N, C-alpha and C positions, 0 to 999 in steps of 0.2 A: 088781143087787145095790148098795144104798145105804151109803156109809161114813159115819162121823160122825169128824171130826178135830178133835182138841184141840191147841191151841198152849200153851205154858207161857210164862207171862208174868214180868214182872220181880218181884223180891222185894217184899214188903209192908212199909210201915215199921213197922206196929205189932208188937210182940213177941208179943202173944197170939194174931195170925193164923197160919194156915199160912204156910210160907216162900213158895209158890207158888200161883198163883191159875191156873185152865184155864178157858178161854174157847172155846165152841163156835165154830168157822169156818163148816162148810158140810157139807151133806150131798150129795155127789156120787158118780154112778157109777163104778165102776172102769174100766169103758170110757172115758169121759171123762176121766179121771185118766191112763190109759194113752197116749190121742191127745195129750193136752197135754203128758205128758214127752216123747213121741217127736218132737211140733212143736220143742219147748225143744231135744231135743239135736240136731236138724238146723240149727238157727238156730247153735247154739254149733260145730257142726262147720263149719259155712260160716264163721264168725268165726275158727275155729283155721284152717282153709286159708289164708284171705286174710291172717292174721298169718304164716303160715309163707312165703307167698310174698313177703310184703314183707321178712322177714328173709332171705330167700335173696338177692333183689334189694339189701338193704342189704352184705350180705357182699359181694357182688360189687363194688359200687360203693367199698367201703373197700377192698379188694384194688385197686382200678383207681387208687386216690387214693395208696395206699402205692406203687405202681410208679410213678406220676408223681413223687412226693417222690424215691424213689430215683434215678430218671432225671435229674431236676434235680440232686441230689448228685452226679452222675457215678457212680452206682452201678448195678449190673445189677438189675432187676426180678427178682420171686419167678418161676421157671421154670413153665410149664403143664405139668406130670405128668399125663398120662391115667392113669386106674385101670388096673390089671393085668386081663386077661381071663381069667387062670386059673380 
């Protein structure tokens, strides 16, 4: 099954023209579109996972730095409280 897709482009400057023009993009099979979207989703999920890992490492580093600052000020660092197993 082939699908024809149109993209709505920028407004025309001439007031007598229709507000938007449509340009045909391509005729692509639905299967190809599904494969492309699933590949893009996998790539995006990998990026999100990498960003989540980076965020977790940064949070840990920030807490270590806060603890070091507290120690240098003569204060106690934040206690390491484990979550409840209930």
